[in-house]
GUDODREN-61182 format. One line per 8 residues: number of its first residue (from 1); for each residue y, x, z of N, C-alpha, C, CB. Coordinates in nm, 2 decimals, decimal comma. Atoms other than C-alpha are relative to their C-alpha. Glycine has a CB too. Layout:
<sites>
NUM) Y:X:Z:Y:X:Z:Y:X:Z:Y:X:Z; ...
</sites>
This chain:
<sites>
1) -0,12:0,08:0,00:0,00:0,00:0,00:0,12:0,09:0,00:0,00:-0,10:0,12; -0,13:-0,07:-0,01:0,36:0,10:-0,04:0,11:-0,10:0,02:0,02:0,08:-0,13; -0,13:0,08:-0,02:0,71:-0,03:0,04:0,08:0,02:-0,13:0,08:0,04:0,13; -0,08:-0,01:0,11:0,93:-0,11:-0,25:0,11:-0,11:0,00:-0,08:-0,02:-0,13; -0,11:0,09:0,02:1,24:-0,30:-0,36:-0,01:-0,07:-0,13:0,14:0,06:0,02; 0,01:0,07:0,12:1,23:-0,57:-0,62:0,13:0,02:-0,08:-0,03:-0,16:0,02; -0,12:-0,04:0,07:1,47:-0,46:-0,89:0,02:-0,09:-0,13:0,00:0,14:-0,04; -0,01:0,08:0,12:1,40:-0,71:-1,17:-0,13:-0,08:-0,02:0,02:0,09:-0,12
9) 0,11:0,08:0,03:1,15:-0,94:-1,34:-0,05:0,04:-0,14:0,03:-0,15:0,01; 0,06:-0,02:0,13:0,92:-0,92:-1,65:-0,05:-0,13:-0,05:-0,11:0,11:0,00; 0,05:0,12:0,06:0,83:-1,20:-1,89:-0,10:0,04:-0,11:0,11:-0,09:-0,06; 0,10:-0,02:0,10:0,51:-1,20:-2,09:-0,05:-0,13:-0,05:-0,11:0,09:0,05; 0,05:0,13:0,06:0,44:-1,50:-2,32:-0,14:0,01:-0,05:0,10:-0,05:-0,11; 0,14:-0,02:0,04:0,12:-1,35:-2,45:-0,07:0,09:0,10:-0,01:0,06:-0,15; 0,06:-0,08:-0,10:-0,11:-1,22:-2,18:-0,14:-0,06:0,03:0,08:-0,01:0,13; 0,13:0,04:-0,05:-0,46:-1,24:-2,03:0,01:-0,14:0,06:-0,07:0,11:0,09
17) 0,00:0,13:-0,06:-0,54:-1,60:-1,94:0,00:0,00:0,15:-0,11:-0,09:-0,05; 0,00:-0,01:-0,15:-0,60:-1,49:-1,58:0,13:0,03:0,06:-0,11:0,10:0,05; -0,14:-0,03:-0,05:-0,23:-1,39:-1,55:0,09:-0,12:-0,02:0,05:0,12:-0,07; -0,09:0,11:0,02:-0,10:-1,73:-1,65:0,03:-0,06:0,14:-0,07:-0,11:-0,09; -0,05:0,06:-0,13:0,11:-1,88:-1,37:0,05:0,10:0,10:-0,11:-0,08:0,06; -0,05:-0,10:-0,09:0,18:-1,55:-1,20:0,14:0,05:-0,04:-0,10:0,12:0,01; -0,13:-0,06:0,02:0,54:-1,43:-1,16:-0,01:0,15:0,00:0,11:-0,05:0,10; 0,01:-0,15:0,01:0,58:-1,06:-1,27:0,13:0,05:0,04:-0,04:0,04:-0,14
25) -0,13:-0,06:-0,04:0,84:-0,85:-1,09:-0,01:0,15:-0,02:0,02:-0,04:0,15; -0,01:-0,14:0,01:0,96:-0,50:-1,14:0,04:0,05:0,14:0,11:0,05:-0,10; -0,02:-0,06:-0,14:0,93:-0,30:-0,81:0,02:0,15:0,00:-0,12:-0,04:0,09; -0,03:-0,14:-0,02:1,09:0,03:-0,73:-0,07:0,05:0,13:0,15:0,03:0,00; 0,06:-0,05:-0,12:0,86:0,22:-0,49:0,10:0,08:0,08:-0,13:0,09:-0,04; -0,09:-0,08:-0,09:1,04:0,37:-0,19:-0,08:0,09:0,09:0,08:-0,10:0,08; 0,05:-0,10:-0,09:0,97:0,67:0,02:0,07:-0,02:0,13:0,01:0,15:-0,05; -0,06:0,01:-0,13:1,02:0,63:0,39:0,01:0,13:0,07:-0,08:-0,10:0,09
33) -0,02:-0,13:-0,07:1,17:0,93:0,56:0,07:-0,02:0,13:0,09:0,10:-0,09; -0,06:0,01:-0,14:1,25:0,97:0,93:0,07:0,13:0,02:-0,11:-0,04:0,11; -0,07:-0,12:-0,03:1,52:1,22:0,99:0,07:0,00:0,13:0,11:0,02:-0,11; -0,05:0,00:-0,14:1,63:1,33:1,33:0,15:0,03:-0,02:-0,07:0,12:0,08; -0,14:-0,02:0,01:2,01:1,30:1,37:0,07:0,05:0,13:0,07:-0,13:-0,04; -0,05:-0,05:-0,13:2,06:1,39:1,74:-0,12:0,04:0,08:0,08:-0,11:0,07; 0,12:-0,05:-0,07:1,79:1,61:1,89:0,01:-0,02:0,15:-0,02:0,15:-0,03; -0,02:0,02:-0,14:1,95:1,58:2,24:-0,04:-0,14:0,05:0,14:0,03:0,04
41) 0,03:0,14:-0,04:1,91:1,20:2,24:-0,13:-0,05:-0,06:0,12:-0,09:-0,04; 0,13:0,03:0,07:1,59:1,21:2,03:0,03:-0,12:-0,09:-0,11:-0,03:0,10; -0,03:0,11:0,09:1,77:0,97:1,79:-0,03:0,04:-0,15:0,15:-0,04:0,01; 0,03:-0,03:0,14:1,66:0,95:1,43:0,04:-0,12:-0,09:-0,15:0,03:-0,02; -0,03:0,11:0,09:1,73:0,74:1,12:-0,11:-0,01:-0,10:0,14:0,03:-0,07; 0,10:0,02:0,11:1,49:0,59:0,87:0,08:-0,02:-0,13:-0,09:-0,13:0,03; -0,06:0,00:0,13:1,59:0,65:0,51:-0,10:-0,04:-0,10:0,06:0,14:-0,03; 0,09:0,04:0,11:1,44:0,47:0,21:0,06:0,06:-0,13:0,00:-0,16:-0,01
49) -0,04:-0,07:0,12:1,46:0,67:-0,11:-0,09:-0,03:-0,11:0,01:0,16:0,02; 0,08:0,02:0,12:1,34:0,60:-0,46:-0,11:0,11:-0,01:0,08:0,00:-0,13; 0,11:-0,09:-0,01:0,99:0,75:-0,48:-0,05:0,04:-0,14:-0,11:-0,06:0,08; 0,06:-0,03:0,13:0,87:0,73:-0,84:0,05:-0,11:-0,10:-0,16:0,00:0,01; -0,04:0,10:0,10:0,89:0,51:-1,15:-0,03:-0,14:0,04:-0,07:0,03:-0,14; 0,03:0,14:-0,04:0,91:0,14:-1,11:-0,13:-0,05:-0,06:0,11:-0,09:-0,05; 0,13:0,06:0,04:0,59:-0,07:-1,14:0,02:-0,15:-0,02:-0,11:0,03:0,10; 0,00:0,14:0,02:0,52:-0,42:-1,26:-0,11:-0,06:0,10:-0,03:-0,05:-0,15
57) 0,10:0,05:-0,10:0,35:-0,63:-0,98:0,01:-0,15:-0,01:0,04:0,05:0,14; 0,00:0,14:-0,01:0,24:-0,99:-0,96:0,06:-0,04:0,14:-0,14:-0,06:-0,02; -0,06:0,05:-0,12:0,42:-1,19:-0,69:-0,08:-0,11:0,07:0,14:-0,04:-0,02; 0,08:0,10:-0,06:0,19:-1,37:-0,45:0,07:-0,06:0,12:-0,13:0,06:0,04; -0,07:0,05:-0,12:0,45:-1,45:-0,18:0,14:-0,06:-0,03:0,02:0,11:0,10; -0,13:0,06:0,03:0,77:-1,57:-0,36:0,11:0,09:0,03:0,01:-0,12:0,08; -0,11:-0,10:-0,02:0,98:-1,25:-0,34:0,10:-0,02:-0,11:-0,06:0,14:0,00; -0,11:0,01:0,09:1,31:-1,22:-0,52:0,07:0,14:-0,02:0,10:-0,10:0,04
65) -0,07:-0,12:0,03:1,53:-0,95:-0,67:0,08:0,04:0,13:0,09:-0,01:-0,12; -0,08:-0,06:-0,11:1,68:-0,72:-0,40:-0,08:0,00:0,13:0,12:-0,08:0,03; 0,08:0,00:-0,12:1,41:-0,79:-0,14:-0,09:0,12:0,02:-0,09:-0,13:0,01; 0,09:-0,11:-0,04:1,21:-0,52:0,04:-0,14:-0,06:0,01:0,05:0,07:0,13; 0,13:0,06:0,00:0,84:-0,58:-0,02:-0,11:0,10:0,03:-0,02:-0,07:-0,14; 0,12:-0,08:-0,02:0,50:-0,46:0,07:-0,09:-0,03:-0,12:-0,08:-0,04:0,13; 0,08:0,01:0,12:0,28:-0,39:-0,24:-0,13:0,06:0,02:0,08:0,07:-0,12; 0,14:-0,05:0,00:-0,09:-0,36:-0,25:-0,04:0,04:-0,14:-0,10:-0,11:0,05
73) 0,03:-0,05:0,13:-0,25:-0,16:-0,53:-0,16:0,00:-0,01:0,06:0,14:-0,02; 0,15:-0,02:0,02:-0,60:-0,12:-0,69:-0,08:-0,13:0,02:-0,05:0,11:0,08; 0,09:0,12:-0,02:-0,89:-0,35:-0,60:0,06:-0,09:0,11:-0,13:0,05:0,05; -0,06:0,09:-0,10:-0,69:-0,48:-0,30:0,10:-0,09:-0,06:0,07:0,08:0,11; -0,09:0,09:0,07:-0,43:-0,61:-0,54:-0,07:-0,11:-0,07:0,09:0,08:-0,10; 0,08:0,10:0,07:-0,69:-0,79:-0,74:-0,05:-0,10:0,10:-0,12:0,07:-0,07; 0,06:0,10:-0,10:-0,83:-0,95:-0,42:0,11:-0,10:0,04:-0,03:0,08:0,13; -0,10:0,10:-0,03:-0,49:-1,12:-0,37:0,01:-0,11:-0,10:0,14:0,06:0,01
81) -0,01:0,10:0,11:-0,55:-1,32:-0,69:-0,13:-0,09:0,01:0,00:0,06:-0,13; 0,13:0,08:-0,01:-0,88:-1,48:-0,56:0,04:-0,15:0,00:-0,07:0,03:0,13; 0,14:-0,03:0,03:-1,07:-1,69:-0,64:-0,03:0,06:-0,14:-0,08:-0,13:0,01; 0,02:-0,06:0,13:-1,01:-1,56:-0,99:0,05:0,15:0,01:0,08:-0,07:-0,11; -0,04:-0,14:-0,01:-1,01:-1,18:-1,01:0,08:0,04:-0,13:-0,12:0,10:0,02; -0,09:-0,03:0,12:-0,71:-1,11:-1,24:0,01:0,15:-0,02:0,14:-0,06:0,03; -0,01:-0,15:0,03:-0,66:-0,78:-1,42:0,14:0,05:0,04:-0,01:0,02:-0,15; -0,12:-0,06:-0,06:-0,38:-0,65:-1,19:-0,02:0,13:0,07:0,07:-0,11:0,09
89) 0,01:-0,13:-0,07:-0,31:-0,31:-1,04:0,10:0,00:0,12:0,02:0,11:-0,09; -0,10:0,01:-0,11:-0,02:-0,41:-0,81:0,04:-0,14:0,03:0,13:0,08:-0,04; -0,03:0,13:-0,04:0,05:-0,72:-0,61:0,09:0,00:0,12:-0,13:-0,08:0,04; -0,09:0,01:-0,11:0,34:-0,81:-0,38:-0,07:-0,09:0,10:0,14:-0,05:-0,04; 0,07:0,07:-0,10:0,17:-0,92:-0,06:0,08:-0,03:0,12:-0,13:0,07:0,04; -0,09:0,02:-0,11:0,46:-0,93:0,18:0,14:0,02:-0,02:-0,05:0,08:0,12; -0,14:-0,03:0,01:0,83:-0,95:0,22:0,04:0,06:0,14:0,09:-0,14:-0,03; -0,03:-0,08:-0,12:0,96:-0,70:0,48:0,13:-0,05:0,06:0,00:0,15:-0,02
97) -0,13:0,04:-0,07:1,21:-0,84:0,73:0,06:0,12:0,07:-0,04:-0,11:0,10; -0,05:-0,11:-0,07:1,25:-0,52:0,93:-0,10:0,12:0,00:0,04:-0,04:0,14; 0,08:-0,12:-0,02:1,13:-0,16:0,97:0,04:0,05:0,13:0,01:0,10:-0,12; -0,03:-0,04:-0,14:1,11:-0,05:1,33:-0,07:0,13:0,03:-0,03:-0,10:0,10; 0,05:-0,13:-0,04:1,06:0,32:1,42:0,06:0,03:0,14:0,03:0,11:-0,11; -0,05:-0,03:-0,13:1,09:0,40:1,79:0,09:0,12:0,00:-0,12:0,03:0,10; -0,10:-0,11:0,00:1,40:0,61:1,85:0,10:-0,01:-0,12:-0,07:0,13:0,01; -0,08:0,01:0,12:1,55:0,52:1,51:0,12:-0,09:0,03:-0,08:-0,04:-0,12
105) -0,11:0,09:-0,02:1,90:0,37:1,51:0,04:-0,08:-0,12:0,12:0,09:0,04; -0,03:0,08:0,11:1,90:0,22:1,17:-0,08:0,04:-0,12:0,15:0,00:-0,03; 0,07:-0,03:0,12:1,76:0,21:0,82:0,11:0,00:-0,11:-0,11:-0,11:-0,04; -0,09:0,00:0,11:1,96:0,32:0,52:-0,08:0,03:-0,13:0,11:0,11:0,02; 0,07:-0,02:0,13:1,87:0,33:0,15:0,09:0,10:-0,08:-0,01:-0,13:-0,07; -0,06:-0,10:0,09:1,95:0,63:-0,07:-0,06:-0,01:-0,13:-0,01:0,14:0,07; 0,06:0,00:0,13:1,90:0,59:-0,44:-0,01:0,15:-0,05:0,08:-0,08:-0,10; 0,01:-0,14:0,05:1,80:0,90:-0,64:0,13:0,05:-0,05:-0,11:0,00:-0,11
113) -0,13:-0,04:0,05:2,15:0,91:-0,79:0,09:0,04:0,12:0,07:-0,11:-0,08; -0,08:-0,03:-0,12:2,31:0,90:-0,44:-0,04:0,13:0,07:0,00:-0,11:0,10; 0,04:-0,12:-0,08:2,10:1,18:-0,30:0,01:0,13:-0,09:-0,15:-0,02:0,04; -0,02:-0,11:0,08:2,18:1,41:-0,59:-0,12:0,04:-0,09:0,04:0,12:0,08; 0,12:-0,03:0,07:1,83:1,41:-0,74:0,02:-0,06:-0,14:-0,12:-0,06:0,06; 0,00:0,06:0,13:1,78:1,36:-1,11:-0,14:-0,02:-0,05:0,07:0,10:-0,10; 0,13:0,03:0,05:1,48:1,21:-1,28:0,01:-0,01:-0,15:-0,06:-0,13:0,06; 0,00:0,01:0,15:1,39:1,24:-1,65:0,01:-0,15:-0,03:-0,13:0,06:-0,06
121) -0,02:0,14:0,04:1,50:0,92:-1,82:0,12:-0,07:0,07:-0,12:-0,07:0,02; -0,11:0,06:-0,07:1,78:0,85:-1,57:0,13:0,02:-0,07:0,02:0,06:0,15; -0,12:-0,01:0,07:2,12:0,78:-1,71:0,12:-0,02:0,10:0,01:-0,11:-0,10
</sites>
């Protein structure tokens, strides 16, 4: 599983019949980093940073653009489409309300552009 942010949607009018009725969303995987900001107080901050290329995932929970989601991959993703095992590799299985790390004072999101990183294909 991984944490991601829904950044868009995909439409496919021609697809495997087992995918009919599923909403397809574009999800940007995020890397969770815990950085210590005050060693004396043992305070830290959770940072969410773009991790890799976006993926297309079926939505089994009603997520929307901008939401932080939990994504299952592989055979576990296919299990979320039961009773019919659809040909999927990623499935949104939860909407994240909060991330709590003991000692952390907040969560911030850093995009790859904000952190100074460059990725091939970025504009």
